[in-house]
N, C-alpha and C positions, 0 to 999 in steps of 0.2 A: 550538283552534278555536271560540269564544264562536258558536254557532249559534243563531238566533235564529228561525229558519222552517225548515219542512221540504215539500217535494213532494214526490209520486210522480207520476211518465212508462213508462207504459205503452206501448211500440211490437210490433206484430205484423205479420203478411205468410206470406203463403203463395205453393206453386210445386205442378206436378203431381208433384213428389219428397217435397216436403213440407211443414210449417207449421211457425212458431214464434214466440216473444213475446219480448220481454226487458223487463226494471224495472229503474228509472234512480233513484236518488234523488238531488231536487235539493237543497242546502241553502245557505241564505243565510247571512253571518255579519253582527255587531255592525256591519263597516265596509263591507256593504252589496256584497261579492266573494260570487260564486256557486260552488260545489263540485258535485260531480256523483260519482258512482259507480256502477256497478253492482251491482246488486245480488240481480238473480235471472236464469236466462236458460232457457228451454224449449225443443225441438224435438223433433217427431214426426215421422217418415212418413207420409205419404197410406196412408189405407186400401185392400185392394186393392180393393172397390168403388170405379171409377169417379164421382170427384164433380168435380163440376165447379169452376172456380177459383173465383167468388164463394162458392159452398159453402165450400170450404176456408178462405179468406178468413175469412169469419163463422166457422168454429170457430176460427180463431187469436187471432178477437179473442174470443171465449167465453174461451179459456184466458187471458187477458190480465186477464178480469175475473176469474177463480177464483184466478188468483196474487197480484190485488188482494187478496182477500179472507185468504189466507194473512200476504201483508205487514204489516196492519192486523192480526192481530195478534201475527207473529213479532218487529215492530219497536217498541221499546219507547222509542219516541218520536212526538208530536203530528202529524199528517199535515193540513197546511192543505187544501192542496190536492192535487185527484188526475184528471191526464189521459190520457187512454188515444189512440194515435195510430194510422190506417191509410192505409196509400195503396189502398185501393181504393174508386172513389167511389160503385158498387153497394152495397158494405157500410155505406159511411157513409150510405147512399140508404136502405139497410133500418133501420139503428136510428132514425134521422129520421124514419120514418114515422111518422105517427099513423091513417092512413083505411085505407091497403089493407089485403087481406087477401093472408097468403099460406100459402103448405103449408105440411103439417107441419113436416118439417124445418128450416126459415128458421124458422117461427112460434114453436118448439120455446128454439130460442137467441135469438132477439130477445128473447123475455119473459126469459128468464135473466139476460140482457145486463142489460134495463130493471130488475127486481127488484133490481141492484145498482147500477144505474148510473142517469146522469139522461143526456138528449141531449146536454146543452150542453157534458157532462164530454170527449166525443169529436170528433176535430178530425182534419185530411188533411191528409198530408205527401208530398212528393212519393219515389219509390220510392228515388231518389237519395239521399236525406237519412237514410231510416228505415232503424235500425240493423239491426232482427230481419232484414233481405232476408239476411243470413246466415244467421238460425236457419232460414231456411226451404231451406236446399243441403244434399243429403246426397250423401254420396260414393259414385259406381257399382260399388266394392271392397266396401263393406257395407251392402246396400240396406235392410240388418233394424236399423240403427243406430238407436238413440234417446239422443239428450244431453239429462244433465241436469245443470245445475251451479249451485252456491249458491255467492255470495260475497260475505259478508256485512263488513264495514268495523268493525274493534274496536279497542280498544283499553281502556287498563286501568278508564276507568269502566263500563265493559260487562261488570265483571265478576257483579254481581248477575246477569245471563243466564247466566253460565254456568252458575254456583251451582243459579239453578233447574233448568240439562238434570241438573243433576247432584242433584238432589233427588228424581230419579224413581226413581233406583238404591236396593236394599234391599240390596246387601250392597258390603263398602267394598273387597273385593278387583276386583270387576266393575265401580266407579266408575275405580278406578286403570287398570283393562286398557283398559275404553273411551277415555278421554282419551289412555291410551299412545298407540295404536290412533287416534285423531284426530290425535294431534303427526306419528305415523309418515305420514298420509295427506298429511299440510300438506307434510311433506320433498317426499315425494315430487312434490306439485304443481311445488312451488318447482323443481326436477333438470327439467321436465318431463319426468319419468321416465314410460311407459306400463304400467309393471308395476304389476299391482294388488293383488298378495298380499300382506297383510299384518295375518295371523292370528296370527304368531308375534312378539313382543315380548319384548326382554332386559332384565336384571334394574336395568339402566343406566335402560331407559326407562321402567318403573315406577318408578325411582325418581324420577328427571323430574316425574313426572306427578305425585306422592302431594307433592312439594313443593310443587308448580304449585297441586293444592286445599289445600293445608293456608293455601301463602299468601292467596288467593282467599277462605279462612276468615274469617282474623285480619284480611285488607285492610275484611271486612264490619262483623267486631263490633270488633275494638279502630281504628278508625280515628283518632281523638283520641291514641290512644297511640301510635299507628305513627307520626305528622306528628311526635310531639316528640321520639320516639328517634331520628330521619331525622334529624335539627339534631344533634342531642347530639355533640360532638366525643370525648368517652370513654363509647367500650362500655360500660361499667361505673358512669357515673354516673348515680345514679335522677332522673331528673329531670322524672320525674311528680310528677300533686299524688295528696296521704293517700288522697283519697276515689274514687280509680280501685282499678279492681279487681285492676289488677296491681302494686299502688306495693309489697306487700311480696316479690314477689317478684322485685326488683331486675330489671326484665327489660331487654334488649339487643337490639338487630338483627344477625343473625348475616351469616355471609359469603353465607349462601343467597338473604339477605332476610328471611330469617324470626323472629319474635319469640321470644325462649328465655328462659328463668330462669336468672340470674345467681348472686351470690353468690359464698362461698369455696371452692367446688368447684372452681374452675377452676386452683385450685392444685394439686389431687386429681393422681393417674397414674391416670386413665379414659376412656374411651370418647368421644367428643365430644357425643355422643347422651346420655350417661348426666349428663355433668354440666353440657350444656344441654340440659334437655329444649326442646319445643317447646312451646309456652302454648296450649291448644282455649278456645273458648270454652263454657257449659253448654248455652248455648240454641244449637247446629246442628243438622241432620242429620247431617252428616258426624261429627261428634262419637260422633251416639247410634252411627252405623254403624263408628267406632273400637271402643266398648265392646263391642257385640255380637260384633266380630270375634276380640279378645282374651278377652271373658267362653267362644266357642266352642273357643277353643285353648288354655284349661286345661278342656275336659269341662265345662262348665256347674258347675264347681266354687264355693267363697263368696266373698264382696266383695271378701276381703282377698287374696286369690291372683289375683282375676282383674284388681284396682286396680296386683296388685305388677309384672304381666306389664305392664299398660299403661307404666307408668314406667317400666321396663327397657328397655321398645322406643323411650324417650325421647319419649314425651309427656306435658302436667304440664296436666291436663283441673280447671277453674278449678270446685268445691263436685264432686270427681270420686267422693270419696268415698261422696255422698248420690247420686249421677246412677247410679254404678253399682247401690247398692243398689237404684235406683228400677229399672234394667233388669233387675236378678235376680226382681224381685217381678213383671215381668211376664211374665218368658221364659214360669215354669211349667217349668219342667225338672229 
């Protein structure tokens, strides 16, 4: 889908039991067709202290403003327009008013709303057409329930966003485990399971997470090479230009979608990860974590031992020798 325009539309609503909001991303493609996606929704139970409905409606509207601030930082797209929808004429009047003086509760929230939005961005929507009406309903069985859901539509083009999150990690094992937990959580959601214990991850789940991380790293660093190799009919046919950093490695794409080292070792009786190690770029935070991981594994011994451990574990790092030496010099152990 070739999207040429993005808009954010926020809906808010409140009732005696709770209040909430939901935000939609409205996308227009080159053919003029409109597509919408729910990107975030929040709901809260009403405070124990009795609030009037207009005050709760105003609190829900402020929640939309806070979500707007969050989404504009997290969504890596250019938002051309942003609209806030409320089904309360009183709240709509609060925000649009330029003359009247309000009591502290209302004045503080209206001020926060105006600091981040313009009155022209606020629109009225009937209650029957307001999707946030569902957010303001809280079940009687669990009066303390707080719901927060985030659903961002992702595809292969968003690998940079995922890598940005992974770059916050300083440990290779934790990075893999965290992604494995995310994958497990997503599977539970698809199964519509209410079971929420995700502490344990299996070896297979860790391997799957590792493959995903390396695939994302390779797509970012070797985008040109990946496109050429994916078109090659013969996986051992080196179709790259000599100027490519991967040319001398006779690379190919394995059955798991990873770019691996080729060469004559495929005739040998070795494990797959030894015959065809995956290729890692030199300028990647994940590569640094892998080097650190195996340097710790050999108890901070020298460059050769660390590099041998990395290669025997199925990784081939471009300029690996110099990168390992650089890490050891910084390690100080």
